[in-house]
N, C-alpha and C positions, 0 to 999 in steps of 0.2 A: 708189539703184536699181541692180539687177543688170544688168550689161552682157553680153549673150550673145556679143558679139564679143570679149570678153576671153579670155585663154588659159585661166584656171581654170574658167570656167563655159560655155565654148563647147559642150561636150558635155553636153546635158541628161541623157542616160542616166547619165553618170559622176556628175553632180550628185545625181541621185536615188539612185544606189547609195551615195554617200557619206552621205546622210541616213539611209538604211536601216541602214547599217553602224554609224553613230555614235550612233543614238538609244538611250535607255535602255529604251524600250518593246520588247516582243516583237512582231515582225512576221513573220507566218507566211503563206505562200502555199499554197493547196490547190486541187485541181481539183474539178469538179462531182461527182465520186464521193466526195469527202471525203478523198482521199489528199494527204499533205503533199508539196509540191513545192519550197518554199523555206523557209529558216530563218536568221534573222539572229542576230548575237551577243547582242542583247538577249533573244531567245528562249532561247538557251543559258543565259544568266545566270538567267533567271526559272525555267525548267523543268528545267535540269540536263542535258538531252540535247545531245550534239554534233550538228551537222548530218548527219554521215555515219551517225549512229545512228538518226535519226528520219525523214529524208527517205524517202518511199516507204511509210511506215506510215500507217494511217488516223488522222484527227484525233481519233477516239475514244480513242486512246492517252492523251490528256491529260485525259480526262473520268473522274471517279470513277464507280463503278457507278450510284450514285443520280442521276447527272446525264447519263447517256448518252442518255436520252429527249429531251433538249433538242436534240440535234444534227440529227435529220431535219427538224425544223421550221425551224432556221436555214438548212440547205441548201436547203430548199424556197423560202424567201423569197429567197435569193440567186439561185436559178434563175429566179425571176420578175423579177429585176432590182432587188429591194428592198435597202435598206441597213439593217443592224441596228446601232443606235447606243447606246453606253453601257449595255450589257447587263451587269448585275451577276450574277456566278455564282462558282463555285468550280472550280478545275482542279487536276490532280494532277501533282506533280513526279516526276522520275525515281526519287527515293528513296522515293516513296509518300506523302510529306507533301502536305497540301492548302494551297492558296494562294487567297485571295479575289482576283478580278480583275474589271476592267471591260473588256468587249469591244466593239470596233467592227468590224463585218464588212461589207466592201463588195464588190460584184460586180466582177470583172475581165472586160473585153470584148476581143474581137479587133477588127481594123480594120473588120470589117463590122457590128459592134455586137452580136455574139452573146456571151452569157455563157459564158466558158470556165473560170471558176474564181472564187476569192474571195481577198481579202487580209484577214487578221485582225490587228488590233492589240490586244494584251493588255497591260493595265497593272496592276501589283501595287497593290492598294488596302488592304493590311494596315493601314498606319498610319492611313488615313482611317477604316477600320472601327473600329479601336481608339479613335480620337478620338471617333467618334460614340457608341461604347459608353460611353466615359468621360463624355462630355457628358450622356448619358441618366442615368448613375449619379449625376452631380453634381446634375442637376435633381431627381431623385428624393430625393436626400439633402437638398437645399435645401427641397423641399416638406415633408419629414419634420421638418426643424429648425424651419421656420416654424410648422407645426402644433403642435409641442411648445412652442415659445416662446409662441404665442398662448394655449395651454392654461395655461401657467405664469402668464402675465400675468392671465388671467381668474381663476385661483385666488387670486393675490395681491390683486387688486382685491376679490374677494368676501370674503376673510378679513379684509382690512384694513378694509373698510367695516363688517363685523360687530363688529370690536373697537374701532372709533373712536367717540368721543363727539360728534363734529360734523364738518362738512365741512372745517374748517380742519385739524383733526388728521388726518383722512383724507388730505387733500392732501399734507401734509408726510410722513406715513409712506409713502404710495403712491409719491411721487416718490423718496424715499430707496431704496426697494426696486427701483424701475425703474432707478435709477442703478447699483445694485449689479449688476443683471442686465446692464446695458449694459457695465459694466467687464469682467464675465466674458466677454461676447461679443467684446469688443475683443481680449482675450488670445487667445481661440480663433481669431478671424479672422487675427490676426498669425501664428499657427502653422498656418494653412490647415486648421483644425479637426482637427488631429492631437492626439496625447496631450500633456499638459502636466504639468510638475512641480508637486507640491503646494507646494513652497517658493515658486514663482512665484505661485500662487494666494494664499498667505498674504501675500506682499509687497504685491501690488496691492490686495487687499481690505482689508487692515488699515492701509494708508498714510493714509487720511483720518482715522483715529482715533488716530494716534500722538501728536499734540500737538506744540507747538513746542519744539525743543531737548531733548526727552527721549524715551527709549525705554520705552514702557509695556508692551511685549510681549517675551517671551522665546520664541523659536521653536527647537525641536529636532526634527529628523526625518531619516529616511533619504532617499536619492535615489529617491523614489517618483513615478512618472508615472501619470496616470489618463486615462481616455477623456473626450471632451467631455460625455457625459451625466452622469458622476460629477462632473466639474468644475463644471458648472452647479449641481447640487444642493448641493455643498459650499460654493460661493460664496454661495448664498442663506443657508445655515446660518450661515456666518461673519458675514455682514452682520447677521443677526438677533442673534447673540450679542454682537457688538461694539456694536450700537445699544443693546441692553439694558444692557450694562456701562457705557456712557456715561451713561445716564439713571438707572439704579438701582444698578448694581453697582460693581465695582472701579474702573472708570475715572471714576466720579463723585467719587472721592476723590483728592487729590494723591499719596497714598502707594500707591494701588492698582496692582496689576500683574496681568498675564494671562500664563499659561504655556501654550503650545500645543505639543503633542508628537504625533508620528505615527511609526509604524514598520510595516514589512511583514513578513509571515511566511508560510511555506509553508502551503497548505491542501489539502484533498482534491482540489478541481477546479482548483487553481492558487493564485495569491497572495491573501493577505488583508491588509487594512489596518486598523489600530486607530488612531483619532485621538482625542485628549483635549484638552479646553478646561478650564483650571482658573483660577479667579479667587482672588486673595489680597490681604490688606492693605486691603481696601475696607470699606465699612459692613457690620457684622455683620447677618446675616439671622436675626432672632429668630423670625419667623413666615413660613413658606413661603406663597406666594400661593395663594389658594383657586381663583381663576379661571384657566383655561389660555387664554392668548391665541394669536394666530396664530403667533408665534415658537415657542412650545412645541409646538403642533400640527405645525408645519413640521418641527421637529427630530425629533419622535417618529414622525410618520406619513409625511409627504412624503419626507423624506430617507431614513429607514430603509426605508420600503416601496419607494421607487423604486430604492434601491441594493441592495435585497435583503439588508439587514443588520439589525443590532440596535442600538437607541439607548437610552441611559440618561441622563436629565436629572434632576439633583437640586439642591436648594437647601440647602447646609450653612451653618453659622455663618460659615465663611470666605468664602463666596461661591458663585456658580453653578459647578457641575461638570457637564460633559457628555462622554460617551464614545460613540463610534459605531464599530462594527466591521462591515466590509463586504467582499465579494469584489471583486477587481479586474475581474472580468467583469461587464459591464452586465447588470442585470436588464431594464432598459427596452430596447425595440427601436425 
C-alpha cells in the first residue's frame, strides 16, 4: 500500500507528474478549442515533435487530412463531459509518416466541475495491427490449405475406389495414399509451410520403401526448394511411383534399382525444374499396361496440370520411366 505520509509520495502532484513523464504512452493535454497545452516525453517519442514545437498548435496538426473530420466530434463529446475510450484511428508524425493509434480522451474539469479541456492518451498499435493482419492472413491460408487438402483426399478416394476390385484393396490403397499425404503435411508443418528442399521430400517419401540394410534408390539433384503446393503434388507422385515399383516394377526384384534425378534451369518467367524417375534391373516390361490407373492419371493430369508443367510417363523394357518439367512458380492458387 502506498503511504501518503512517506517522503517520496507525499506530494500527489509530483507523483502524477512522474507517471506522466515516465510512461511510454503519449499523453497530450488540450483546451476546449483544441489547442495543445501539454506534451509528455511519450508524445515526443511517438509523434516526433518536441514540446516547444507543438504546444500552442491545434490538435489537428496530428491528424492526416482524411481524418480531420473526426476531431470536431471528439471535442463535442468532451464538451458534454463524455469520455472517448479505445478509439482506433491514424495520426501523423512530424516527418509525415502515419501511425495507427488507440486513443482514450477524457474531459479535464476545474474545481467547480466545468470542462476546461481534455487529456488524450495515445498508444502506438502498429504491432497489434500487424499481429491481427498476420492472424487474418494465416486463417485465410489455413482455410485455403484445408479446402485444397479435402479436395485432394476426395480425388484420391474417388480414383482409388474406381481402380479397386474390392473394399479390402480399396482400404489398403487409400490408407497408403493418406499416409503419404500425412507425411508430406508433417514436413510442411515442421517448416511452417515454407519452401522445402526436393532432397528432403525424396528422403522422407522414399524411406518406407528402402528395405532393410540396402539402398534401392540413387538420388541426384541440385539444391532446389519448392513451394508447399508443388511439394504436395510431387509427394503424391513419388508415393504412387514407389508403390507401383514395389508391386510390379524394379523394387519387386532383389536386383532392382530406382534412379531419381532433378535439376533446375533458368526459364522465361523464372526457374524451371526437370525431375526424372528411372527404374532399372527389375522385371522386364514386355507389354505396357492397357488400362491407366489412378497413379498414371495422377502423374499425367493432376501433377502436370496443377504444377503447370509437362509430364511424360512411359513403360520401357527396363522399367517405368517418368519425367516431369514444371515452373517453380505455382499454377495453383
